[in-house]
C-alpha positions in Angstrom: -101.2 -101.1 100.5 -103.1 -98.9 98.0 -106.8 -99.3 98.8 -107.8 -98.6 95.2 -105.4 -100.9 93.4 -104.6 -103.4 96.1 -100.9 -103.0 95.3 -98.3 -102.4 97.9 -96.8 -98.8 98.0 -93.0 -98.5 98.3 -91.2 -95.6 99.8 -87.4 -95.2 99.5 -87.2 -93.7 103.0 -89.8 -96.0 104.5 -93.2 -95.1 105.7 -96.1 -93.3 104.0 -94.9 -90.7 101.5 -97.7 -88.3 102.6 -96.3 -88.4 106.1 -92.8 -87.6 104.8 -94.3 -84.6 103.0 -95.9 -83.3 106.1 -92.7 -83.7 108.1 -90.8 -81.7 105.4 -93.4 -79.0 105.4 -93.2 -78.7 109.2 -89.4 -78.5 109.1 -89.6 -75.7 106.5 -92.2 -73.9 108.6 -90.0 -74.3 111.7 -86.9 -73.1 109.9 -88.8 -70.1 108.6 -90.0 -69.3 112.2 -86.5 -69.5 113.6 -85.0 -67.2 111.0 -87.9 -64.7 111.6 -87.3 -64.9 115.3 -83.6 -64.4 114.8 -84.2 -61.3 112.7 -86.5 -60.0 115.5 -84.0 -60.6 118.2 -81.3 -59.0 116.0 -83.4 -55.9 115.5 -84.0 -55.6 119.3 -80.5 -56.2 120.6 -78.0 -55.2 117.8 -77.7 -51.5 117.7 -77.3 -50.1 114.2 -74.1 -48.2 113.5 -74.3 -44.4 113.7 -72.4 -43.5 110.6 -72.4 -39.7 111.3 -70.9 -40.2 114.8 -68.4 -42.8 113.5 -67.1 -40.3 110.9 -66.9 -37.6 113.6 -64.8 -39.8 115.8 -62.6 -40.7 112.8 -62.2 -37.0 111.8 -61.4 -35.9 115.4 -59.0 -38.7 116.4 -55.5 -37.4 117.2 -52.3 -39.3 117.6 -51.4 -40.0 121.2 -48.1 -39.4 122.9 -45.9 -42.5 122.5 -48.1 -43.9 119.8 -46.2 -44.9 116.6 -47.3 -43.9 113.2 -48.2 -47.5 112.4 -50.3 -47.8 115.5 -52.1 -44.6 114.7 -52.9 -45.7 111.2 -54.1 -49.1 112.5 -56.4 -47.3 114.9 -57.8 -45.1 112.1 -58.4 -48.2 110.0 -60.3 -49.8 112.8 -62.4 -46.7 113.4 -63.2 -46.4 109.6 -65.0 -49.8 109.7 -68.1 -48.2 111.2 -68.1 -45.3 108.8 -69.9 -47.3 106.0 -67.7 -45.9 103.2 -69.2 -46.8 99.8 -68.5 -46.0 96.2 -70.2 -42.7 95.6 -70.2 -39.8 93.1 -67.9 -36.9 93.5 -70.9 -34.7 94.4 -72.1 -37.0 97.1 -68.6 -37.3 98.5 -68.3 -33.5 98.5 -71.6 -33.2 100.4 -70.6 -35.8 103.0 -67.2 -34.0 103.5 -69.0 -30.7 103.9 -71.5 -32.2 106.4 -68.6 -33.8 108.4 -66.7 -30.5 108.5 -69.9 -28.6 109.4 -70.6 -30.9 112.4 -67.0 -30.9 113.5 -66.6 -27.1 113.2 -70.0 -26.1 114.8 -69.4 -23.6 117.6 -72.4 -24.8 119.6 -71.8 -28.1 121.4 -75.5 -28.7 121.8 -76.1 -28.4 118.1 -73.2 -30.7 117.4 -74.5 -33.2 119.9 -78.0 -33.2 118.4 -76.6 -33.7 114.9 -74.4 -36.6 116.0 -77.4 -38.4 117.5 -78.8 -38.9 114.0 -78.0 -42.2 112.3 -78.4 -41.1 108.7 -77.9 -37.4 108.1 -77.2 -35.7 104.8 -76.0 -32.1 104.4 -79.4 -30.7 103.7 -81.0 -32.2 106.8 -78.0 -31.3 108.9 -78.2 -27.6 107.9 -82.0 -27.5 108.4 -81.8 -29.2 111.8 -78.9 -26.8 112.9 -81.0 -23.8 111.8 -84.0 -24.9 113.8 -81.8 -25.6 116.9 -80.1 -22.2 116.5 -83.4 -20.4 116.2 -84.7 -22.3 119.3 -81.6 -21.3 121.3 -82.0 -17.6 120.2 -85.7 -17.6 121.1 -85.0 -19.1 124.5 -82.5 -16.3 125.3 -85.1 -13.6 124.6 
């Protein structure tokens, strides 16, 4: 009953409409908290893909003895999933190919290892990091 008018209030779902609003607000708040919690758990336990390392593995994978051509191609396709290939310009594609060849062809295993530890690495940062590591190795031998 409405205390001001004396008329009875009707609700399609039954009960006080204000109560129904509070319940809906609480449900939205709870849903928001759950999705925030899920994103937090995901950030803690789901390791991001290391694109540089995935491309190195793809580039250095060799066909095994007894492995058919179809099996080898299927293996390469499955390895390419983690490489995060996107539509890019020819210049960016060229720089990524040079970066991959630079890492794969590096004579120093320690420099290669340090570069492969990076999750996102462009050609400029790869060459800068390699120069610093090479300089540090030379200084430690003096």
